[in-house]
C-alpha positions as CSV (number, residue, x, y, z in Angstrom):
1,M,-112.0,-47.4,160.5
2,A,-109.7,-48.5,157.7
3,V,-110.1,-46.7,154.3
4,K,-109.8,-49.0,151.3
5,K,-107.7,-47.3,148.6
6,G,-107.7,-49.9,145.9
7,L,-105.4,-49.9,142.9
8,P,-104.4,-46.8,141.0
9,V,-106.3,-46.0,137.9
10,E,-103.3,-46.7,135.7
11,M,-102.8,-50.1,137.2
12,E,-106.5,-51.0,136.7
13,E,-106.3,-49.9,133.1
14,L,-103.1,-51.9,132.5
15,L,-104.6,-55.1,134.1
16,K,-107.8,-54.6,132.1
17,Q,-105.9,-54.2,128.8
18,L,-103.8,-57.3,129.5
19,V,-106.7,-59.5,130.4
20,M,-108.8,-58.3,127.4
21,N,-105.9,-59.1,125.1
22,G,-105.6,-62.7,126.5
23,G,-102.7,-62.0,128.8
24,I,-104.3,-62.9,132.1
25,R,-101.1,-64.7,133.2
26,M,-99.0,-61.5,132.6
27,A,-101.6,-59.4,134.4
28,G,-101.3,-61.8,137.3
29,I,-97.5,-61.4,137.4
30,V,-97.9,-57.6,137.3
31,L,-100.4,-57.6,140.1
32,F,-98.4,-60.0,142.2
33,A,-95.3,-57.9,141.9
34,Y,-97.2,-54.7,142.6
35,C,-98.7,-56.2,145.8
36,R,-95.3,-57.5,147.0
37,R,-93.5,-54.2,146.5
38,M,-96.2,-51.7,147.5
39,Y,-97.6,-53.5,150.5
40,Q,-94.5,-55.4,151.6
41,V,-96.4,-58.7,152.0
42,D,-95.2,-62.3,151.7
43,E,-95.7,-64.4,148.5
44,G,-98.7,-66.3,149.9
45,T,-100.6,-63.1,150.8
46,A,-99.9,-61.5,147.5
47,A,-101.0,-64.6,145.7
48,R,-104.3,-64.7,147.6
49,W,-104.9,-61.0,146.9
50,M,-104.2,-61.6,143.2
51,V,-106.6,-64.5,142.9
52,A,-109.3,-62.6,144.9
53,Y,-108.9,-59.6,142.5
54,F,-109.3,-61.7,139.4
55,E,-112.2,-63.6,140.8
56,R,-114.0,-60.3,141.6
57,E,-113.0,-58.3,138.5
58,F,-112.6,-60.9,135.7
59,P,-114.4,-64.1,136.7
60,R,-115.1,-65.3,133.1
61,Q,-111.5,-64.8,131.9
62,L,-110.2,-66.5,135.0
63,Q,-112.4,-69.5,134.6
64,R,-111.4,-69.7,130.9
65,Y,-107.7,-69.6,132.0
66,R,-108.2,-72.3,134.7
67,N,-110.0,-74.5,132.2
68,R,-107.2,-74.2,129.7
69,I,-104.6,-75.0,132.4
70,A,-106.6,-78.0,133.5
71,K,-106.6,-79.4,130.0
72,S,-102.8,-79.3,129.8
């Protein structure tokens, strides 16, 4: 049985601070780079994991960001 480790506490705090200060795009870049380097996955997999994380942890902020992007 695989054990899910999740993100380190420091990474979770960084992402939370970035998102709460309106930097969801920067938080996404940080998480994407972390996934690529730590888990040695391709860009597509890292992008899916990044979106899944934000949909689970910050759905309101992600929806607000998507709405803002759609208006542009």
